[in-house]
N, C-alpha and C positions, 0 to 999 in steps of 0.2 A: 504494500500500500504506500503510495506516494504521499508525503506531507502536503503536497501542493494541490490546490483545487483543480478539478478537471479543466483542461484548456489553459491553465495558467502557465506562463513561461517561467521555469524555475530560475532563470538568470536575472529576470527583472523583478526586483523586490521593492514593494512600496513601503515596507515596514521600516521603522527607524533602527531596528535591530539587525539590519543587513550587514553592518560592519562588526558584529559581535565577534571578538577574537576567540581563538582557541587557546585555552590556558594549558601550558605545559608544566605539570607539577612533577618534579623529579629531582630537583636540587635542594639541599638543605641550607646552602649558603649562597651569598650573592653571586650572580652570573658575572663572568669576566669577558666572554667572547662567544660569538655565534658565527657559524660558517655553513653555507650551502655547498653541496657538490655541484659539479659542472651542469648536470641536467636539472638540478633543483628538486629532485624527488627525496633527497636525504638532507637532514638538518642535524648539524653537530653543535652541541652546546658545551661550553667549559664553565666551570665555577670554582669557588674556593673550597669545595667539598671533596676534592681529590678525584672525582669520578666524571670524566667526560661522557656525555650521553648522546646516543643516536636516536633520532625520531623520524617518522615519515612526515614530510612537510605538508601534505595535503590535508590530513585529518588529525595530526598531532599524536599519532600512536607511538608509544615508546617502544623502540626495537630492543635496546639494551644499553648496558654501560660498559666502559672500558676500565677494568679494575687493575691497579698496579702502582699508581702514583701515591706518594706519601706527603703531598703538599698541594697547595693551591695550583690549579692548572690555569695558566694565563692566556695561552693562545693555542690554536690548532690550525692545521691545513690538511687538505685531502687531495690525493692525486687525481689527474684528469679522468682516469678510468674508475675512480671511486674505490679502488681496491686497497689503497694504503692510506692510513690516517697517521699524521704526526702531531705530537703534543709537546708543549713546553711547560715545565712546572717549576715551582719554587723548591722542589725536592732535589734540585741540581741536575735533573735529567731531562733529556728530550727522548721520548719513546716513539717507536714506530710500530704500528698495529696493523693486523689484518682486519679490515673493516667488517668483513662478514662474520668471522668467528669471534672477534674480540680478543684474540691472543696477541700479546706483545712479542714481536719477533726480534726486536733489537732495541738496546738502550744506549744512548750516547750519554756518558757520565762526565760531568764537569765539576770543578771545585766551587763554582758560584751558582746561585739560583738562575734558572733559565727563564727568559721572558718571552721573546718573540721567536716564532718559527715560521718559515715560509718556503714552499717548494718552488723551484724555478719552472718556467714554462717548459714542458717536455718531461718534467719530473726526474731529471737526471742529477740535479743538484739541490741542496737545501741550505738556507741560511739560518743560523741560530744565534740569538743574542743572549749574552749573559750579563747579569746585574753586577754593579760595583759591589765588592765584598772584601772585607779585611784588607783594605788598602789597594786591592787590585781594581783597576778601572773597568768600566763597562766595555764589552768587546763584541764584535761580530765574527762568527766562525762559519766558513763555508765547507760543507762536506759533500762527498759524492753519494748519490742514492743508487745502489746496485740494482740492476734489472732483475737479477736472480737473488732472492732474499738470503740464501745461504752464504752469499759472498759479501754481504754488507759488512763494512768495517767502520771504525770511528776515526779514521785518518782525517785530520783537518787539513784541507788544501791551503787555506790562507786565513789568518786571523787579523782583524783590523780593530784598533782601538783609538781613543782620542777624546771623545766627548765627555764632558762632566755629567755625572748623574746617569741614571739608567736609560736604556733605549727601550721605549715602550712598543714600537712597531718597526718592522723591517719588511720592505716589499721589493720584489724584483722589478726592475724597469723593463722597457721594451728590449726584446732580443737577448735578455739575460746579461746585458753588458754592464748594467749599473744596479745599485741597491739604494733604495730610499729609506731613510730612517728619521724617526721623530721621537722625542723623549722629554726627559725631565728639564733640560735646559731651555726648552722652547725653540730650539733651532732645528730646522729640517735640513738634512744633509743628503747629498747625492754622491755615492761612493763608486769609484771605478773598481770593478770586480777583479780585473787582471792585476792592477798595481796596488790595490788597497788604499789608494789616495782619495782624498775628498775633492770632487770636481767643483761642486757648488754648495753654498750654504744660504739658506733663506731664514732671516731672523725677524720675520713679520709678526710672529706671535710673541706676546709679552709673558706668558706663563707656560707651564708644562703642556706638552702635546700628548693627548690621550689616545688618539686613533688616526690612522691614515688609511684611505682607500682609493684605489686607482679606478679610472674609467675603464669601460670594456675594451677600448682600443689602446689603453695605456698612454694616451696623449696628454691627459691631465689627471690630477688627483685632488682629493679634498682632505683637509686636516681638521681635527677637532681639538679644541684647547680649553684649559681652565680659565683663560682670559675672557670667556663668554663669547667667543666667536668661532666660526668655522670659516676656512678660507680655501679658495680654489686656486691651484697652481698649475702652470705649464710644467710637464714632467721632464723636459729637456733643458729649458732655460731657467727653471725655478722661479719664474716671474709670477707674482701674486696677481691673479686675474679678477677675482671676486671676493668680497667679504660678506658673510652672513652674520648679522649681529643678533645674538640671543640675549635674554635677560637672565641667564643662568649659566653656570659652568657647563661646557659641552664635553660630554664623554665619548660620543660617537657621532659620526656624520657619514652618510652613504648617498650614492647617486643612483637614480633610476636607470636601468639598462635600456628603457624604451622611450621615456619622456624626459623633458628638460626639467626634472624635479630633483630635489634633494630632501633628505630627512635628517633632522638633528635630534639628538636625545641627550639628556643630562639631568641636571637638578642640583640642588644644594648638596654640599658634602654630607656624607652619611652621618658625620658627627653632629652637624647642625640640624639634622632633620627632626629630631624628637621635639624640638621647641616650636614646631609650626604645624599647621593643618596640611592635609595632602594637597589642597589647592595651592596654598602659599608656597609649597616646596617646589612647584613647577616641574612635576614629574611626567609631563606629557611629551609625546613625540611631535615635533613641529615640521610641517612640510613647507618647503620654500620653492619659489621659482629659481632655477639655477641661473638664468640669464638676468632677470630683473632684481634679484636679491630681495624679493618681497615674500612675506609669509602668505601661504595659501590657507592653512588651517592646522589644527592640532588633533592628536588622538590621545585621549586620556586612558588611564587604566592602572598604571603601576603605583604602588604605595611607597615608593622610594626612588632614588635617582635611577635613571636608565644608564646602564653601564655598557651595553652592547647592542648593535643593530646590524641587520643583514637584509639585503634586498634579494628576493627570489630572482633567479636569472631570467625568468619570463616577464618580470616587471609587474606581475599582477598581485603580489602579496609581499609582505615583509615581516620580519620577526624582531621583537625587542626583548632584551633581557635586563632585569632590574636587580637592584640591591635587595629587593624583597624575595629573591630566590625563584621568581617565576619567569618563564619565557612566555611571550604571547605572540601567536601567529595571527597577523591581521590580513585577511583576504579583502582586497579593495572591492567595493561595490561599483555598479555601472556609473553612478554619479561622479566618481573620481575620474573616470576616463573621459567624462564630458567637460572637465575643467579645461578651459582654453588658456 
């Protein structure tokens, strides 16, 4: 029996509940990172509760958890064939998992907490960032990803260090020749993978950078910062093209793969939250026009700051993860696609 009236078009909903999100209950601690696979049917969430989790993105069904870390898991990435998941954790390891079975088949062990992990295009290399610890500065490490899992080693091809403070995000640039990083010192850097040297620095942000995300074609990227702005940059010249002013610290910023829209998420610091109501904390996701820098609307729901955002590769839904331990999958209704 269909819940729709006979003759009703299930895609066209006149009810205000059309944008009711799917609540993903599976984490006991704040979310840190959300990642879709290439096709968008799988959704990976990382949190401070040690267990990265896999969900089906269309209905929010929990498929399973990856058990093995002993610390907060900060970031993850998934191979283009969706067979390999890599995770970076505060327990000083970067683990490589079989996505389907949930077994960890290799562990990269470091002396410092691991923060950002990212697979290169083609999944043959991986960059891992380690936090500053006991006088050792933050560093980027590049390792090879073996096609045959039995041959995986932890030989580091090249290590690069220099910036003050931790590196929160590291992304591969076009053609895997460069790596983009952003972190605690508020500077976005473009590193040359071959030489390990810094090619460009962009000091447009005044405070720590929480998140970086590249456009589909890797020509530009968006940054999110605690200085209450998100900024759009050219990924080769590092020129700041647009600034989106929010009235709250921004923890995540993502770009639509199909429309000229961006979503910002954030909110007051978790420490300051208890003193305010959930409206005053500004915990909603804000949709902006990418070109005009104007706000289109907001999507409420979380009871704490939004820490992570990810847009579905088909552009028809997105997922937000909050300090409240919930992830929410928002499927856009038809009204959204009518926004001009």
